[in-house]
C-alpha positions in Angstrom: 101.1 135.5 87.8 102.3 137.4 91.0 104.4 140.5 90.5 107.7 138.6 91.5 107.0 135.7 89.0 106.1 138.2 86.3 109.6 140.0 86.9 111.5 136.8 87.0 109.9 135.7 83.6 110.7 139.3 82.2 114.3 139.0 83.3 114.6 135.4 81.8 113.4 136.6 78.5 115.8 139.7 78.6 118.6 137.6 79.1 117.7 135.4 76.4 117.3 138.6 74.0 120.8 139.6 75.1 122.2 136.4 74.2 120.9 136.6 70.9 122.2 140.2 70.4 125.5 139.2 71.7 125.6 136.0 69.1 124.6 138.4 66.4 127.4 140.9 67.5 130.0 138.0 67.4 128.8 137.2 64.0 129.5 140.8 62.6 132.9 141.0 64.1 134.1 137.9 62.2 132.3 137.4 59.1 133.6 139.7 56.4 131.4 139.5 53.4 128.7 141.8 52.0 125.5 140.7 50.2 126.7 143.0 47.2 129.7 141.0 46.6 128.0 137.6 47.1 125.2 138.6 44.3 128.1 139.1 42.0 130.5 136.4 43.2 128.9 133.9 45.2 130.9 132.6 48.0 133.9 132.9 45.8 134.2 136.5 46.5 137.6 137.7 48.1 135.6 138.6 51.6 133.3 135.6 52.0 135.1 134.3 55.0 135.3 134.6 58.9 138.3 135.9 60.5 139.6 137.7 63.7 140.7 140.6 61.9 138.5 143.4 63.2 139.8 146.2 61.3 140.5 144.9 57.8 138.5 147.3 55.7 140.2 148.8 52.9 138.5 151.0 50.5 139.9 152.8 47.5 138.4 155.9 46.1 138.5 156.3 42.5 138.7 159.4 40.6 135.3 159.4 39.2 133.9 159.0 42.4 133.5 155.2 42.6 134.7 153.3 45.4 136.5 150.1 45.2 136.3 147.7 48.2 139.3 145.7 48.3 138.6 144.3 51.9 135.3 144.5 53.8 134.0 143.8 57.3 130.6 144.3 58.8 131.5 146.5 62.1 129.1 149.2 60.6 126.0 146.9 61.3 126.6 147.3 65.0 125.1 150.8 64.7 122.1 149.6 62.9 118.9 151.0 64.3 117.2 147.7 64.3 120.0 146.1 66.1 119.7 148.8 68.7 115.9 147.5 69.3 117.2 144.5 70.6 119.8 145.9 73.2 117.2 148.4 74.2 114.4 145.9 74.9 116.6 143.3 76.3 118.3 145.8 78.7 114.9 147.0 79.9 113.8 143.6 80.6 116.6 142.5 82.7 116.7 146.1 84.6 113.1 146.5 84.6 113.3 150.1 83.7 110.0 150.7 81.8 111.4 153.8 79.9 113.7 151.1 78.0 111.2 148.8 77.4 108.6 151.7 76.2 111.7 152.6 73.9 111.7 149.3 72.4 107.9 149.1 71.9 107.9 152.7 70.1 110.6 152.0 67.4 110.0 148.0 66.5 108.1 149.5 63.8 111.1 150.5 62.1 112.2 146.7 62.1 108.9 146.1 60.6 109.2 148.3 57.8 113.0 147.2 57.3 112.0 143.6 56.9 109.3 144.3 54.2 111.7 146.5 52.5 114.4 143.8 52.2 111.8 140.9 51.6 112.7 141.0 47.8 114.6 139.2 45.9 113.8 136.0 47.8 117.2 134.6 46.6 118.8 137.1 48.8 117.5 135.1 51.9 119.9 132.2 50.9 122.9 134.3 51.9 124.3 134.4 55.2 124.5 138.1 56.0 121.1 138.4 54.9 120.0 135.8 57.1 121.5 137.7 59.9 119.8 140.9 59.1 116.4 138.8 59.0 117.2 137.5 62.4 117.8 141.1 63.7 114.4 142.1 62.3 112.4 139.1 63.4 113.8 139.1 67.0 113.3 143.0 67.4 109.7 142.5 66.2 109.3 139.6 68.5 110.8 141.6 71.5 108.9 144.5 70.6 105.4 142.5 70.6 106.7 141.1 73.7 107.0 144.3 75.7 103.8 145.5 74.3 102.2 142.3 75.8 103.9 143.1 79.3 103.5 146.6 79.2 100.7 149.2 78.5 101.7 151.9 76.2 103.0 154.9 77.8 103.5 157.6 75.2 105.7 160.1 76.8 108.0 157.2 77.9 108.7 156.5 74.4 110.5 159.6 73.6 113.9 158.4 74.5 113.9 155.4 72.1 112.3 157.5 69.5 115.0 160.2 69.4 117.8 158.1 70.3 117.1 156.4 66.7 118.1 160.0 65.4 121.2 159.6 67.4 122.0 156.5 65.3 121.3 157.8 62.2 123.5 160.9 62.6 126.4 158.4 64.0 125.9 156.5 61.1 126.1 159.4 58.5 129.2 161.0 60.5 131.0 157.7 61.1 130.1 155.9 57.6 130.2 158.5 54.8 133.0 160.6 53.3 133.7 163.7 55.3 131.9 166.4 55.3 129.0 164.0 55.3 126.5 166.8 54.1 128.5 167.0 50.8 128.2 163.4 50.0 124.5 162.3 50.5 123.7 159.0 49.9 127.3 158.1 49.2 127.9 155.9 52.5 131.0 153.9 52.4 129.1 150.9 53.9 126.4 148.7 53.1 123.9 150.5 55.8 120.6 151.3 54.3 119.5 153.8 57.1 121.9 156.2 55.5 121.7 155.3 51.8 118.1 154.9 51.4 117.0 158.3 52.3 114.7 160.1 49.5 116.4 163.6 50.1 119.3 165.0 52.5 119.3 168.1 54.6 122.1 168.2 57.2 120.8 165.4 59.2 117.3 166.8 59.6 116.1 164.6 56.5 115.3 162.0 59.5 112.7 164.4 61.2 109.8 162.7 59.0 110.7 159.6 60.5 110.7 160.9 63.9 107.3 162.3 63.1 106.0 158.9 61.9 107.0 157.1 65.0 105.5 159.8 67.0 102.0 159.7 65.2 101.6 155.9 64.9 102.7 155.4 68.7 100.2 158.0 69.7 97.5 156.2 67.9 98.4 153.0 69.2 98.3 154.3 72.7 94.8 155.7 72.0 93.3 152.3 70.9 95.1 149.9 73.1 92.1 149.5 75.5 89.7 148.6 72.9 88.3 145.2 72.8 89.4 142.8 71.6 92.3 144.1 73.4 94.5 141.6 71.6 93.8 142.7 68.3 94.1 146.5 69.1 97.4 146.3 71.3 99.3 143.9 69.2 97.9 142.9 65.8 96.5 146.4 65.0 100.1 148.1 65.2 101.6 145.4 63.0 98.9 145.7 60.4 99.6 149.7 60.5 103.5 149.1 60.2 102.7 146.7 57.1 100.8 149.3 55.4 103.3 152.3 56.2 106.0 150.0 55.0 104.1 149.2 51.8 103.1 152.9 51.2 106.7 153.9 51.7 108.0 151.6 49.2 105.2 152.3 46.5 105.9 156.0 46.7 109.9 155.6 46.1 110.7 156.8 49.8 112.9 153.7 50.3 115.6 153.0 47.8 117.8 150.4 48.9 121.5 150.7 48.1 123.1 148.9 45.2 126.9 148.4 45.0 129.0 146.9 42.1 131.5 144.5 43.6 132.3 142.4 40.7 135.8 143.1 40.8 136.0 141.2 44.1 135.4 137.9 42.4 138.2 135.6 42.4 137.3 134.3 38.7 137.4 137.8 37.5 141.1 138.2 38.5 
């Protein structure tokens, strides 16, 4: 394939991924329901619907520190790290900017770990918002693998993508937790696991182990990418490593998914 044809195919793929990103954004903007309400109430929960009121979140903080979510939305998912992978990679494919594509290469392992950690219970995957999460995880993994197929791994050019995830993590903590965020660790208002499943908290620096893991595994991937068979070492080997890392993090209790009691939102309980 000539360089011009290769560039054209990348641009077309980038447009497809961007359209998927936009479609998911429209879903997040209009669907109000959360997984936790569905687990308790099914689709009879008060927020299990589409609407065009983008700012209808209403939270009541009780005296005992618990929170009652009388009205919910999904705007917070727009700053989900796995969702950012799709935007970063799509923009890189459309513009041809290598550092954007390398950024997607570097951080798609987060989506792999997220997919593994949310696999069970399988019954959750019959719910519409969980299917959206699955789509985000799978599309970002596919995009990362596509960029890997098209590009050699250039370790130094991955730094932007890796450290950008830290910015998203801090942004989520500042926006989605009671202020000051460092005094309410793991007590985010929103169902965003990237800020509620950390094993410890220290003023936002608790994300540094994630940065370290991303740096180490991507350095490893860059060192083995030219081994033969190339397809295995460049694409299959990274997937296996991400799978192992995800299983180890879950087995050691380093990933604790958020749980919310939203039985008060059941229509039948009123």
